[in-house]
N, C-alpha and C positions, 0 to 999 in steps of 0.2 A: 504493500500501499503506501502509494507518492507521503511526500512530508510535507505536507501544509504551511503555508508562511507566512508573514505578513511585505512582503514584498511591494504590496502598492501601496502600502504606507511607506516607503523607505522614500526621503529626500534622495536628491540628486541637486550634484553641490561640481559649483566651480572652481577646481586647486590648479593654480601654475606651477612647471616648475624649467629648469634652465637647465640643459647639456653642461656635467660637471668636469671639468679636464679631470685627464688618471690623478692618483693620490699615490704620494710617498710620504714616508714616514718625519717627524716631524722635525728633525734634524737634519737640514740639508748640508753638513759633511762629510754624515754615514746614512746614508740612503739606505741601508742593509737592511733587514730582520734576521731575527733567530730563526732557526726550522724547531723542531724539538728533539734532533739530536743533537741543537746545542752550535749547527752552523749558522754560517751566514749564508743569505742568499737573495738576492736582487733578481723578480719576477717582476711584471707586470700584476698590480692589483685592482681596489677597485677602481667605477668609474667611466667617464668618459664613454663613447662609440666602439665599440666589436665588433669588424667585424665575419672574423671566423668564426665563432663561437655561439648556439643559438641555441634559445629552445629545442627542445628533444634532439639533442645531444651529451655526450658524455659525463659528468658531474665530475671523472678523474681526470687523469694523463695529464692537465694542461701546461704548458710552462706558465704560471699564475699562481697568487696569493687573493682566491675565494671571487676568481673571475666573475663582473655580472654581465651574463650576454645580451647583445643587445647593444641595451641605449639606458645609461642611467640619469637620473634627473636628480635637482636639491632647489632649496630658496640662498637667499643672501643671512637672511634675518632668523634666529632660532627659532620663534612662534610663527612664522610664517609657516618651517621648512616641516615643523611640527604637525600642522596641519597639512601640510600635503603628505607626510610617514602616514597620519594616521587613518584620514579621513581617504586615499587611495585604496580602490579595492582590488584585487587579482581576478582580474573580467572587464576586467573598467577600458572604456576606448579612450587611448590620445590621442588629440591632435592638434600638428604640426600649427606653428602662428606664425614666425616668423622665420625668415632664410627658405633654398633654394627649390626646398621639401615642404614649404605652405600646402593646407589642407591635407597632408597626406596623415594617415589612418594608425597606431596600431595599437596595444592590447596590452595591461599592464600585468605583468608573470609575476612581481612577488618588492620586496621591500626589503633593506638591511637596517641594519642598527647601533650599538655607539661605533663613533671614529665615524661613520661611512655616513650614515643613515641619511638614504638613497631609493628611490623610487624609480626599478626596472621595470623597460620598458622594449616589448619587442618589436620591429617594425619587418616588413620585409625585404631581403639583400638589398635593390633596387632602390628605395629608399634612404635607406643606408648611404647609399653612396652620393645621398644629395644635405645631410645635416652635417650640421656645422660646434661643434664648443659654445653654446649661447645661444645654439635652439629658441627660443619658449617655445614649448611641451604643455598644452590646459586636456586637462586630464577631467573628464564628466563620473566624478567620485558618487561611487553611489554603492550606500554595500552594508555604514554603521546604522545599526539601530535595527538591525535585519534578527527578527528571531520565528523559532518551531512552534507550532501549536500547540502541538500534544508532548514536547521537547524544551521541558522550561529548563533542563540544568544544562541546556545545552548552547554553548557561548556562541555565535558569532563572531570572531574578527578577519576582517580584512579583506572579508569577502565577497565576493557581489552576489546579486541574485542569475547571472547568468552562468557563473562556473555549479552553484546548488541544483539549478536546471537541468547540466549540463554530466555530472553527479551522479544523477538520478536519485537523488539519497531514498531511499524508501523506511520504511517502518518494521522491525521482521515480528515473527510473531512470539518472540518474547519481551515486547515492545520497544524496544529499540532503535535506534536509528542508524543502519547499513546504513556503511561508505565504502563503496568500491577505494582500496589501495595500491601498491602494488608490492610492497612492505610495508613491516612494526619497527621499531625505532627502537633499543630497549632502554628508560633513562640512566646506565651506567657511559655511555656511550653519546647522551649528550650536552655539552659543552659552553663553549660559548653564549655567552646572553639565559641560562643559566640566572635566576631572582631581578632581571629586569624587567622595566613593562611589557604587559604580552603586547599591548594593541596596536606596536608597531616596532618597525624592527624585525628581529632573526633570532633564528636557534640553531645550532650548534654540533651534525655530528662530527663528535671527532675523532679524528681517522687514526693516530697515533698507532692505534694498537691493529694492526693490520688487520692478522686471524682472528678475534674479534669483528669487525666489520663483515669478515667474509661467513662468518658463523652468525652473525644475526640475518643474511641477506640482504646486507644491505651497500654489497661489492659491485654491486654493475648496477647504479641508479641513475636514471638522466636527467637533465636542467629539466622541470617539471614536471616530473614524477612528483603523483599524492603519495603521501607516509602516514604512519601511523604513529603515532608518540606512547608507547604504553607506564601507566604507571607516573601518568608526568600530569600534574597540574597548572595549564593558561590562563588561568578565569580572570586572573589578575596580575600576577609575575611568573611565571614559568620557576616552576622547583617540583622536586623529588613528592608526589606522593599515591598512595599506593590504592590502584584498582582505575587512579582516572586515566582518562583517554584526552589525547591532543591531536588533528587529524593535521598539516600541516604540507606544504605546496616545497620543492627543492629547489633553489630561485640561483642559488650561490654556486661556483665548483668549488671543490677544494681545496686543500692549503696547509703547504707546509707544517704551520707552528702548531702548536701543541696544544688542546682545546678546540684549535679549529678543522674546520672538515665542512660538505652541502651546505647550506647554510639554508633551514625551512624559513620561508611564510607560514605562519596560523594561520589557521581560515575556520579552526572551530575547535573547541576546549568542553567537554562534557568532567567535573569532580568527583563525582557519584558514576563514576560507568557508562553512562545509556549513553555511548557510541559504539557499533559493533564494526570497529571494518573489517573488511569482507577484502580477504587479498582475492587481486585480481589483476590480472599481465595484464600491461599497459595501458591503465592510469596515468594519461599525460596531457600539458596541456597542448600540445601541438596537437593535437586530436579530440581534445575534449573541446577547444574554444579558436586555433588559430588556423 
């Protein structure tokens, strides 16, 4: 049975960001970061326009640190950027307002948290070639305030009505919300982002222990995959809670740093475990929305 929601009551509001330049560590004389084994590395990190990494590609294997597929946008002032980051939802439409790609449309595919606080947008390859750092992009933000009629304990965060419809969530025979996912991440593998607010930003699957990642069935994740977070509550802040369940989308690539790895953008969470993840191959934004 399809799970009913109040999408017809949710407000659609304009938020805006500009394409941000690639970011480096704050010390100009030391652009290197440290990997989990203590070795220094210098790799492209978050931000900018990424031409050859897209939703649907592997979340692993790139010579990068938490690469953002497609385009990253943000606002210059902190309060405006917080509004952009919190109100933007996965599945929202993005429209280029300036530059050579003016009027081109894309789709929000994720958000990142502390230190970057970007919104990530997918555009087709021919549009990427026309974009430039500094171009203004408006997002038709819609999703904040959405909830399910019969699942009051399930909180939707950063999730558009379009994504809910595409996922075809249902109420199962046990009365729980059945959500298709490609895999489930156990709490001991959830790293950076723990303890931070869950209405924006991200939570990372840490990958320094490759054996544990493989054992959990997370070694073949793709950017855009929908993943469950088990024994993890993100109602207000991200943290361990037995029997709680969250659902996230892989928005960022892997990282050499300890505590980091593919970054998840949360789309829903239940402190009481009212979400029943249904492992289903191929549940990815590329097929759901793009």
